[in-house]
N, C-alpha and C positions, 0 to 999 in steps of 0.2 A: 704207668701208661706212657707210651711214646709221645713226645711233645707234639708231633704232627697230628696224631690221632686226637689228642686233647684239643688242639686248635680246630680240627674238623668238627668235633662234637660241639664246640662253642659256636662255630659258624652255623651248624645246622640248627642250633637252638635259636640263633638270631633270625634265620630264615623262617623258622616255625612261627615267629611272631608276626609274620606277614610279608608278602613279596613287595609291598610298597615301602618297606624300610630302605632308605637311602643313606649311605655313609658319605659324609662330606669331609674333605681333608684340607690340608695335608694331615695325615693320621698322627696322633700323639698318644695313642694307647696301644694295647696289645691285640686288638682285633685283627685277624689275618686279612690280607689283601692279595690280589693277583697282580703280578707285574710282568709286563712284556717289554723287551729291549731289542732294538733293531733300527732299521732305516725308517724315517718318518713316513715316507710314502707307502710303506708296507705294513703299517700298524693295523692290526685286526680290530674289529669292534669288541667291546667288552662282552664277555660271555653272558648269555641271556638277555642281550640288548640293554644291559644296565648302563647307566651313565658313568663315564669315567670321571673321577673326581680330582685327578692330579696328573700333570704332565711335566716332564723335565728333560734335561740334557746332561750328558757326561762326555768327557774326552773331546771337548770342543777345540777346534783348531781351524785357522783360515790364513791364507797367504796375506802378506801386507802389500802385495802388488795387485793392481787391477788388470794390468796387461800392457803390452807395448803401444806407444803412440805412433801414429802414421800421419803422413801429409799427402794431400792430393797434388796434382801437377800445377805449375804456374803457366797458364795458357798465354799465347800471344794475343795482344790487343791491337786492334787497328789504330793507325794514327788518329790522334784525338783533335787535331786542329791544323790550320794553315793560316798564313799571314800574307795578305796582298800588299803590294807596294806600288806607288804611283810612278816610280822610276825603275829602269832596268837594273839588273844585277842586285836587286833588293837593297839599293842604296838608301840612305836616310832621308832623301828628298821627299817631302810630302808626309802626310800622316798615314802610317801603316794601319791596316785593318785586320784584326785577328778574328777568325771564324772558328768557334769551338763546337765540336759535336756534342750532342746531348749524351748524358750518361746512359750506358747500355747500348750505344750505337754499334752495329756490327758491319758497317760498310755499305749498306744498301743505299740506293739513290735517295738523296735528301735535297730538297729545294732550299735555296737561300733567298729569304724574303726580308727586305727587298734585295734584288740582285746588286752585285758590286759593279758600278759603272766602269766603262773602259778607261775613263780618266784616272781612276784609282787602281787600275789593274794592268800594270805594265810588266810586273814580275810577281812571282809567288814563292814563298818560303814554306817548304813542306816539313811538318813535324814527323819524326820517325815512328815506326811501330815499336812496341815495347812488350816486355813480359808483364803479366799481372803483378801488382806490387806485393802480393802475398799468396801463399798456398792455404787451402782449407784444411784445418786439422781434423783428425778423426773425431767423431761425435763422442759425447761423454760415455764412459764405460760404466758397467755395473759392478759393485763390489763382489768379490769371489764368494762362492757358497761356503757356509760354515759346516765343516764335517764334524761328525760326532754321533754318539749313540743316543737315540731317542727313547725315553722311558714313558710308558703308559700304565697308570695304576688304576685298577678297577675294583669294585666291591667283590667279595667272594661270592661265587655262584655255586649253588648246591650240587649241580650236575658236574661231576669230575670230568666227564668226556668233553664238556664244552670249554674246559680251560687247560687242555693238554699243552697248548702253546705258551702258557703262562707259567710263571714261577710263584709258589706260595711263599709269602713274605710277611714279616712282622716288623715292628719298630725295635730299635736297640733297647738294651737295658738302660737304667738311669746313668750308669757309668760309661755309656756309649758302646759297650761291647755287645756281641751277638751271643745268644744262648746256644747251647748244644743243639744240634740238629738244624740250625739256621745260621750257619757259619759263613755263608756267601754274602759278604758285606758290600753293598752297592750304594754309591752316593750320586745325587743328581741335583741340578739347580734349575730354576725356572728362568727362561729367557724372556725378560720383561720387554725389551725394546732393542731394535737394531738401528742405530743412528749413523751407520757408516756411509761414506760416499767416496767418490774417486776424484782425485785432483784432475783439473782440466789439462788437455793437451794443447800445445801451441807449436808454431813453426817458425824457423828462422827465415832470413831473407832468401828469395829465389836466386839460384845460380844456374849457369849453363843455359841451354836453349838457344834458339836462333830464329829470329823473326824478320821477314822481308815483306814489303807491300808495294802494290801499284796504286797510285792515286790519280783518278781521272777527273778532269774539270770539264764542265759543260756550259754551253751558252744558252741552254733552255732548261726549264724546270723538270723535264721528264727524262733527262740524261740521254738524249738522242744526238745532239750536236756537240761532239767532243772538240775542245779547243786546246787542251794540253794534257800531258801525261807525265806524271812523276813515276818512273819505272824503276823497279828493283831497289826501293829505298830500304836500306838496312837499319838495324837497331841504332847504330851510332851515327847515322847520316842525319844531315839537316840541310838538304840541297836547295838551292835557289834556281828557279827556271824563269827565263824571260818568256813572256806570253807571245806567241807568234801571230795571233789574230786579234784585232781590236774589237773584241766582243765583250759584253758584260758577263760576269761570272754568275750563273743562275743556279747551278747544282753541282754536287760533288758525289763521287762514288769511290769506294776503296775495296780492294781485293787483297787478302793475305796470300802471297805467292809462296811463302815458306813459313811454316808454323811448327817449329820444334819446341815443345814445352820445356820449361825449366823445372827444377826440383828444389825441395826444401828439406832441411834436416829438422826432425822433431825436437822440440825443447820443452820439457825434458823428454828423454827417450822412453821413459816408463811412467805410467799413471800409478800413483800411490794411493793406498787406503787411508782415509782420515775418518775420525769419529770412533765411537766405541759401541760395544754391545753391553747393555745393562743386564745384570743377572740378579736374581733374587736369592733368598736364603737357601742354603744347602739342606737337602733332606736325605736321610740315610735309611736304608732298608736292609734287614737281615733276611736272607732268602734260603730256601731249602735246597735249591739246586743252582 
């Protein structure tokens, strides 16, 4: 009798014992099974809605690179401080007073409390605008998908029409060889875990860009009475202005008049894969087709 026919008779005898019989694996005997190979997302259910008892993968491969790193722009930042002097031309006479903006200030009108009295406010040294100290790197990447053939092994279902998409398979002989009629030898392993991750991206120091700003000084807390203007202050400037009016300094406002962002080079240029995929024991099936 043909081996396939012998196997089918054996399978029917098993089914005749009751539909509730479930075969658990991986298989280590000669009972026939149904095997489907293809893309994981396209795997069909086991014939007869039987529970699949084993799944594995073959021909697995994945890139060792997660993808290119990128960097956002380095934006222009408004001047962060100014220093008042009691003497003209920002001379060292008297105690200078540095007024620093709060972190995240974008140049809107901000009151100085208490105001700087006119006795300490004969000249002012303006801090220049600047590029942001760093660029934002691209967010963490995901490891690349693992390509390969997915194998789904199901118990043999008696209705042949229901398993036409599957191959009829048995386990190899004791010597590892496949018997005649079942010469298509297929090997798969279980994917136990995927511990891969991607190395983080970083950015070098910003270069290029051009930033200029106007800094307005006011004698009132609501920025209505302007007493001085530091105009077109460039990135490399640190100009000193003599104050023309003997008023207290009560508020300051800044406007970026030129804001050409700088750029950063990614370091490294490419995010790499680290970690491993743990695989289980290899299982071999001898199939009819």
